[in-house]
N, C-alpha and C positions, 0 to 999 in steps of 0.2 A: 498646368499647363491644358488648354484648352483645344491644342491643336489634337490630331488623327496620328500624331508620332508614336512610336514605342515608348512604352513607360517605362523609361531605362531600368533596368531591374537588379543594379547593386553588382558587387565585386566580389569574386570569389575569395577570399580569402580564407540479502539487510535472521485356670484350671478348675478345677470344682474347688472352690472358696476354702481351701483349708482344713487343716486335718482334726478329728475328735480324738475321743482317747482311742488308747491301742493297748494290746495286752502283751506281755511279755513270753508267749509262747509258752509259758508253763502254767497259766492261768491267773498269774497274778496281775496286779494294776501296775502301770508303768508309774514310775516316780516323776519322768518329766511330762510339761505338758509345750502343746504348739499351739502357736496363735496366726491368722491369717493365711499365709502361703507356707508357713515354716512346717518342717518334718523333725521329730524327735527320733532318734537311733539309740536302741539300748540293746546290751548282749553281753552273755557271760562267755567270757572264754575268746580265742580268737577267731573272729569271723569276717567274712568278706563279703560286704552286700552290693550288690549289681543293681542299679535301678534303671529303667527306661523311662526317658523321656521324651516328649512329642515337642519338637523346636519348631517355630514358625519360620517359614521359609523366608528367603531373603532373595532377591534378585540373582539370578545366576544358578541355583540349586536346580536340579534336576530331580524328576521322579524316574523311577528305574522298574515301574510295573505297568502292566496293562489294565490293571483294574480302575474302575471310573475315579476312584478318588485315590490311585496310586501316590500321590504327592504326599495326602495324608498319612498313607500307610509307609512311605519310604522314610517320612519324617520321624516314626515311631522307632525306628529301629536302632537309633544312635544310643549307643549304650554308654552309662558314665559309671565308672568306679568310685564308691564313696569314699572321700577321704577327709571328712570331718567340716569340707568347705561348702557351700552353697553360692549362687548368685543368681542375678534376674534371669539368665537364660537357662536356668534349672526348672523355670516355671512353666506353667502353660499362661497363655495369654488371658488377661483378665477380663471377664465378661464385661461387657459395657453397661454404665449405670442404669439404661434404660434404651430398650429398643420399640417405645409405644411414643416416643416424641422424635422430632427431627432434631439431631445435631447440627445446627446452621450456627453462623457467625451471628451478624446484624441481619436482623428480617428486615425487608424493606416495611417501608410505613404504609405503603398502598402498593399492591403490585402493578406496577402501571404494563402497557402494553399486552402482549402474550395472550389475547382472546383468542385468538385460533387455535393454536397449541392447547390451552386448557380446556377449550370447549371438545375438541377432539379427546383429550384424556378423561375428561368427565363421563362422556359417552361410555368408556370402557367398564366404568363402574355402576352404570345402571343396573336393576334387577335381573338376573338371570344372566348377567355377561361374566366371562372369566378366560382364562386360560388365553390370556393375549400379554405380550411383552412390548414396550415402548422405551425406546432409546432416546434420551435428550441429549444432544451432541453439540459442541460449539466451544470455542476458545477460552479459555482460563477468563473467569471475571464477567461473562456475559450473562449470568444470572441463573445458571441452569439448577442449582439446587435449590434457590429461591422459587421457580415455577415447580418444582418439586414438592416443597414444603408448602404452596398455597394449593397445590393438588391435595396432598396430604391432609390438610385441614378440612378443603371440601368432604372427600372421601370419609373420614372418619366422624364429621356432625353429625350429633344425635345417634351415634351407635352403629351408622348405616353400616360402615365397615371397620374390622381392625386393623389398624394402621402400625406396620412395622417398618423400622427405619435400620438401616445399617452402612457402617462407614466401610467400604469395600476398595479403601486407596491402598491396602495392602494386604498380604495372606493373613499374617496375626490378626488385623481386625477385621477381616474377612469373616474368619474361622470364629472367631469367639463371639463376633455378631450373631452369625447363623446358627452357630448352636443355642445363643439365648433365644433365638428365634424358636427353635425347636424346643426349649423348654415352656417357652410361652404358649406354645401350641400343646403342651400337654406330656413332653417326653421325660421320662422316669431318670431318676440319678442314676441308676445303673445302664441305661442309654447311651447316657450323657459320657459318664466315666468311660465307658467303651469305646464310643466314638472319640473321646479324647486323648486315651491311650492308643489308637489305633488300630483296637479291635475289631472295628466295625466300620464301614463308610460315613462318614461324618455327614457330607453332603445325600445320601443315601437316606439317613435319618431325617435332617432337615425336612427335606422333600417328600416323604412319608405323613410326617407330623402336619406338613400343609394340605397337602391332598385330603388328609381326613378331619381339616379342622372344622370345628362345628360350626363357626359363624365364617363369612366372607372375609376376605382379607386384601389389604393394598400392602406390596412391600418394595420399599424403596432401596435401591444398591446405590448410594451414594459415594460418587468422586471414583468411580471404576475407569480409572486410566490408563491400566495396564490390564485388558482384557484377558492377557492369557491367565492371570488369577483366576477368572472365574471358569474359563475353559478347564484348565488343568484338572481343576477338582469337581467339574460338571458341577459348578455350584449355580447357574443360571439356568432354568427351566422354565415351563409354564405349566399350570395346574386351572383343572375348571373351578377349583375354589377360590381363585384370586387373579389380582392383576398384579404385573411387575414392571414397575419403572427403574429403569438405569440412566445416571446420568456420567458424563465422560466427555474428555478431549478428544478421543479416539473415533474419527467419523467412519471409516472405513466400513463398508457393509459386509466385507467378509468376518469383520469379528462380530457379527450381531446376527446370524441366519435365523430366519422365521421372525425376527423382531422387525415393527416399524419404527421407522427412523424419523425423528423430528430435529430440524436445526434450530437452534436457540441462539440469536445474533443480537447486535448491537440494537437500540431501541430508536422508534421514529424520534425525530427531533421534538414534535410538540411533547411527548411521553417523557423523553429525558429531562427537557424543561422541568415538566411536572414534579419528577423524582427530586430536582434541586428544592425546589420549593415547597415539599411535603417537608423535607429535612431543616430547610432554613429557609422558612416563610417571609422573615423580616428582613433578609439581607438582599433583595433584589425585584424586579419586576419579571413576569413571565418572559418578555423578550430579553432582559438581560441573563437570564437562567438559560435561556436557548444559545445565547453565542458562547456562554461558557460550556455548555453541553456539546459544543461543536467543537471546542477545542479540546473537549475530555474523548472526541472521537464517539461520543453517546455510550461508553461501555457501562453499564450497570455498577460493576467494583469501582471503578474512577469516581462514577456519580455519586455514589454512597459516601465514598470517604471524602469527597469534597465536600457536600452537604454534611456531614459530621465536624468537618473543621469549622467551616462556615456558624454552625449552632453552636459551638463550644466556645467561640471566642467573646470572653465577657469583657475584659480591661478596655479593650478598644477592639470592636468588633468591625470585620471586615464589609465589604460589600461584595457583591457579585462582580462589579465591574473591576475592582480592585484584585480580588481573586484571579480574574482572566488576565491582568495585565501580568500580575505575578507570574501564572503560566508561560506567557510569552518571554519573559525575560529572564528566567533562571532554568534551575533543574526542575523539571515538570514534575518527575516520578518522584523526588524527595518531597516535594510540596504536598502532591495528591497523598502520598502514604501518612503525612503528619495529620490526616483524617481518623485513623484509626485510633481506636481505645488505647491510650498508654496503659491502662491497667490491666488490659486482656492480656490471657497470652499471646505470645507472638505467633500466631497461625500465619504460614507462609500464602495460604491459598487466600487469606485476607488483606494482603498488601500487592498492591501491583507491581512494585518493584521486585517481590521476591516469587510472586505466584507461579511464573513460567520457568523461573529454575529449578523448579520440580520436574519438568518435562527434559530441561536440557541436563540434569543431572543423571536422567533417565539414559537419554541417548549414551553418554559416555560409558555408564554401567552397563548396556545393552551393544557396546560394540558397535553404536553408529556416531561416531564424535564428528563424522564429514557433517550430519545432520547440525549439529550445533555450530559448527563453522558456518553452514550457508546462511543459516539464521542471522548470526552476527555480520554477515556479509550484507544480507538484506537490510539487516539496521543502520547501514552507513546510508541506506536509500530513502526514499519517502513511503509513506503509507498510499500510496495509489498504486493503481493497476500498472505491472512493469511486464513488457512482452517476454514470453516465455522464450525467445529465441535469444535474449542475451545471456541468459545461464547456460548455453548451451556452446557459447563463444570458446576457443582455446585459452583465451586470457584468464579463465576462471582456474585454470590448473595453477597458478600463483599460490593458491589458498587449498584447494581440495584436487583429486584427480578428476579431470573431467569426465569419465566413464564413473564416476562414485556422485554426479551431481545427479543424474536421475535417481537414485537412491534415496540422496539426500534430501531432495525435492518431496519425493513420495512420502517420507517421513514427518518433514513439517505436515504437508496435507494430511496427514493421517493423523496428527495430533494435535488439528486444529490451528496450528500456528500460522498458516497462510491457507488462502483459499484461489480457487481457480476462477478468474471471470472471462467471460467471452464479451468482448464490446467490438468484435469485426476483427479485432486481433487477439489470440489467444494470451492470456497475462495470469500473473499471481498476484495477489493483493495481500498485505499484512496491515493490521491495525496498528495506529500510530502510537497510542502507549504502549502496548506491546514492543515496538521497534526501539521507542526511546529507553524502556526497562532494559533492554538486551543490551541496548549502547552504552549506559551507563554503567553497567555491569562487565562488560568487556573488558579486558584487562589491558593496561597501556601500551604493553609490550607488543600487542597484536594490532592493535589500531593503525599503525602505521601501512603495515602490510596490507588490510583489509581496506585501507583507501585507496592504496596504489591500485589494486587489485579491481577494485570498484572503478577508479579514474580510467583505467586501460581497457574495462569491458564498454564502458560509454562512449569512450572515446573512438573505438572500433565501430561501434554502432551508428555515429555520427557520419555522413558522408566526408571524406577528406578535402573534397572541392565543391561543396554545393553548387547544384545545378538549378535552375528554373525547371520546374516539373508542376505536376498536379497534386493537389492535397495528401499529403503522406501520415496517415495516423499514426505510426510509430514514432516519428520525429515529436510530434506533440504529446506522445506519453511518456519520451524521455526527459523532457523539460524538466517538473518537478524532481527527477532524482540526480539531475544534475545540479541543481539547485541546492537541494537537501545534502547532498554531499561536500557541494562549498561549503555548507554551514557547519557540518561535521570536521572538515580538516583545520590544523591548528599551525601545523609548518607552513611558512610562506611560500617553499618552493612548490608543496602541493597544491595549495591554493593558486598559483599561478596555472600551473597544469590543469585543474578542473576549471579554471576563470576562461583558459585557452578554448576548451571543449565545450564550454557555455555559450562563447561568443559565437563560435562556429555552429554551433545549433540553432542559434538567433538567426544567422546568416540563412540555413536551409529553411527553417520555418519561414522567413520571410520570402525566399525565394518559390516557397509553396502557393503564396498567396495568403498565409495564414498571419497577415500581420497584427492582430490582436496578440496573439502568442509570441511571435517574436519581439513586439516592444516590451511585454512582462518579462520574459526570459531576460533580454539584453538589460532592462532595468534593474531588477532583481540582481541579477549577476555583477552588473557594477556596482549596485551599494554593498555587498557581501564582499566582493573583492575590494573595496576601497577599505574597508574596515581589517582586512588581512594585509594589504599592500600598500596602501595609501592613495589617496585621492589623484595623485598622478603619475602613477604607475602607467607605462605603456599598454598594457594588457586591461586596464579600468578605463583608459579613455578610447581604447578601441572597441569596447563593451559600449559607451558611453554614445559614441558616434554610430553604433548599429541602431541604439535606441532611436537618436535623432530621425535614421533612415524611417524606421518603423512609424514612429510619429507621422512622417510627410506623409506615408502611404494612409495611415489613418485619418488624413483630412486638417490635423492639428498643426496646421502650417506656422502659426504663430511661434509654437513651443519648441517645433522643429528648429526654425530658424535660430531661436534664442541659443536652443542648447549646442548646435553644430556650429556657430560663430564660434561659440566658448572655446567648444574643444579642439576646432580648428587653430584658433589663436595658440591653445597653450601645447599643440603639437609643434607646430611652426616654432616656438619658443624653445622647447626641449630637443626637438629632435630634427629640426629645420625645415624649410618650405618644399622641399623636394623630397622628403621622406615617404614612402608608400602610405602609411597610416595618415600622414596629412593629406596626401593627394587623393584618398578614400573619403575624407572628411569633405575636401572641396568637392569633389564630384556628387557627393550627396547635399551639400549646400546650394549648389546650382540649380538643383532642381526644383528645391524650396524656393528661392528666389524668383526664377520664373513665374512659377504659378501663384507668385504673391505679387505678379504685373511688374516686377523689377527687371526688365529683360536686357537691360544695357550691362547690368552688373553680373547678371546671369552668365551671359557671353562672354563677358569679358573674364571671368573666372573658368568657363569651361576649355576657354582659348587656353588660358594659363597651365590648367590642369593637362589638356593634352598633349602641349608642348612638353610638359614637365615630364609626362609619363613617356614620351617618345626618347628622351634623352635618357630617362634613367632605366627602364625597361626595355626601349627599343621598339623599332616600328612595327613589329609582328606580334608583339605580346597581346594577350585577348584585352586587357585594361586599356593599351593606347588605343586598340581598334575600337573598342565600345567608347572613349569617350569623343575621338573623333566623328564616329556615328553620329553622336548627340547632336554634335553640331548641326548635321541636317536638317534636324528638327525648329532650329532656331533661325536661321539664316533667312533672309527677304530672298525675293526674286531678283533684287537688284544685285543682292550680296552672292547669291549663287551662279552668277553670270561673271564672277569675279575668278582669278586664277583658284584661290580659295574653295570657289565653290565647286568650280569644275573638277578639282584633286578629288573632291571629297564624292562627286557625284561617282567615281569610279570605285569607291570604298567595297561596294558588296564583291567584285570580283576580287579584289585583295583579300576580303575574307575568306572567301570560298579555297583561294589559294592556301592560304596559310593555315586556316582552321576546319576547311571542311565544309560542304554545302548545308550538312545538318547541325552544324552548331549554333548555339544559343545566339552568340554574337553575331553570326552570319545573317541570321535570322532576322535580328535587331536591325542591321544595317539594312537589309532590303525592306524591313518596314517605314525604317526613316528615309529611304532612298525613295519608295512611295508617295511619302509625305511632300519632300522635296519635289518632286514630279508633277505632284498636283499643286504645289505654289506656282510652279512654272508655267500652269495650264495645260500641261501634257496630259489630258484626263484618261484618254485611254491607254497610257503606257502607265499609268499611276494605277489604274484599274486591274490591268493584267498582272502587273506585279503585287498587289495588295491583297488580290484575290487568291493567290497561290500562298502569300504568308498566312492570310487567314485560314486557308485549308490546313496548313502544315500545324499552325497553332491549335486548332480544333481536335486533329489528331492526336497531338502531341499532348496536351495539357487540358482539354475538354473544354465546352463551353462556355463554363462561368469563369476561367482563368484571366485575372485582368489584364493581361497583354492580349489574349485572345478578344477581350471587348475593346480593347482599344484599336486593333487593326480591324474589326467589324464596323467599328464609326467610322473608318478611313474609307471603307469599303460603299459605307451609307454614302459619304460625301461625293465619292466619285462617281457612282451611279447616279446620284441626284444632277451632278454637273453635267454630265451624258443625256439628260433629257428623262431617266427612268426613275421618275421622282417614285412613285409608288413602291418600287424595290427598295429605295433609299430610307422611305418612311417605315417600310416594314423591318428592316433590318435596325434601323433606330429604336424602333419600340420597343422592340428584344432587349436592345443593350440596356435600354433606360428600367426597363423591368428586372433584369438581372442585375444590375449596377445597384437598384433599390433595394432587392434582395440581399445581396452581399454586404455593403457597405453602408446602407441605410439610407432614405429618401433626401436625407440634408445633407449628405457627404458632398464635398465640392467636385468630385468626379461625377455624380451623379445629376449634381445639379446644372453642369456644363453638358453633360449629354442631353438633361432636358431641354435647355435652351437650342439645341442645335436640332432637335426634334420640333420644337415648336416653328423654328426657323425653315425648316424643311416642309412643315405643315403649311405654314403661311404662303410658302411660294406655289 
């Protein structure tokens, strides 16, 4: 519609290696022999033998001394009376096969990206450098170990540095690896035995040998996801003889005093695509690889597994396009993990479906079950920024105490399971493959409660009665989460609840002028709802109707007319011609018809809608008043002079009386009243009315809001009609520029405004 009337803005509606020979205490040889880690005990007479052992600490063990290595000493005091039986717990942890080579899973063919972090690390092993500690932190599967391994190869090339690699994932592995480092750096058997048996500090021995190493070294402590293990034994130190690199999922700076922290995240799109092409060069083009990489969230572990899968298909090779389609169709995590080497040990860190379970298990062990609950709740939502305010709402109390939500979130942040992002709104964001993995592993018995809680949180965050207003970034951020939850839910009743929230969110987005987001949200919600509830479910039809309203605002008139006509007919057949949902679609359809030049059809439909709303909702209802107000924009001067027209001219007073002077419908009625006055030739009265409305719109919504621009356009008309052409042209020039910027130069609203500007300029 090319008039200056109000653009009617719709209706409210996630050990030492084994014993040698021994004597029998009388100088005679022993008859028995021991191999590997076994011991032989031989005695004459009745004797009790008590042997002390050091046990590797398990989570929850406590050191009881103040010595820097008190955990080691405490572990050595555990006595065991010999009863002729031994098991693995009585042995010291076996030394690793090697500390001179990285113990990594599948190394990348080529390490892509990471240039900045590698450059910084390489500087640390320049001649004369030392006493530096670097911490590579990031979520599981991001390639921290791969970066450390690439740096290890660089630092040890040509014998420049001695490379030492220790698995720090648990106390036993760390202790065994670090004592092997001490042995590599010249510690004697006696020193090592004393350290193993708790007679001297194991950590002090290791660092004494490192400090006196004849060659400079690089020490990598890999998978140090429990920093307390390093802290309790004082295992992490600096030395002028070398550089230390730690890989960990723990990002909080308090765990790493004095260290330089370096985040390792997902790969850039181009490099992620190259990883797939490195591994499966004949499966597709770089462009196709980039599409698959996006679906995998550019997570290095997922890329490596996907490339491995594609490269190993022999009988019926897959293309990258086929792989991408399967990722969209089924269980994404299970498909990705098929890329793991079936003959290799099932290392949880090498499977996206299990790598994060290590951290969830640690939460339970360390008395933080609410962190696991919060992650499972986040896993019902999308891998997009989620406003932090959502997690502070009382509705979260259905799955974890609200007072513990802060502690749970800090734990997730500290373990790199989510990250803080600030995009004008304080948010957290989690990786999509992580969320899919956690969602797939969530016990079925918990999913219903989690879904219901997520739905209540989102429902509370969306305005109960969306009103016109300025752009709201929070509403835009909620959209992908509502849709993700709608994909997760399986029960029809739950789907209906979430679909209702999604439709209301689409209305809210529409009324802030974010028409693209409104259309995308309503369209996706209707498609998902149709799969769960059926294409003719009331809520599905309502979502389709909202989609049609947004298509109109986007200037896609033909699509809007086709969709709204079909939905209106279906609603009328199922619910009757005066059902509120049917009337909503009617009101939206008449807007499209008048802008298609079918004024008579539009006017008849609007009159029918206004009358039906009057009967079913009452004369004072905002929707009734809105439809009647819209009639003011369609009537000619002659029609305005009839009884119908005269009654409509008093509509602003009715709206003030029933709704208040600042209600959106009241302002809209005044806007449309000003248009009617302009049509009647009462230009001074029209200018006075629309000038007030324009100022109110600009103050409330901002100068770029669609209704504000429509009012400014009418103000330009009235001033030009009063002979103030220069002012009218100035106002219209601004309208054209703002509409072209917001809607595009080819949008029908922009084109109509440009034609009006041309007319004013020509006169």
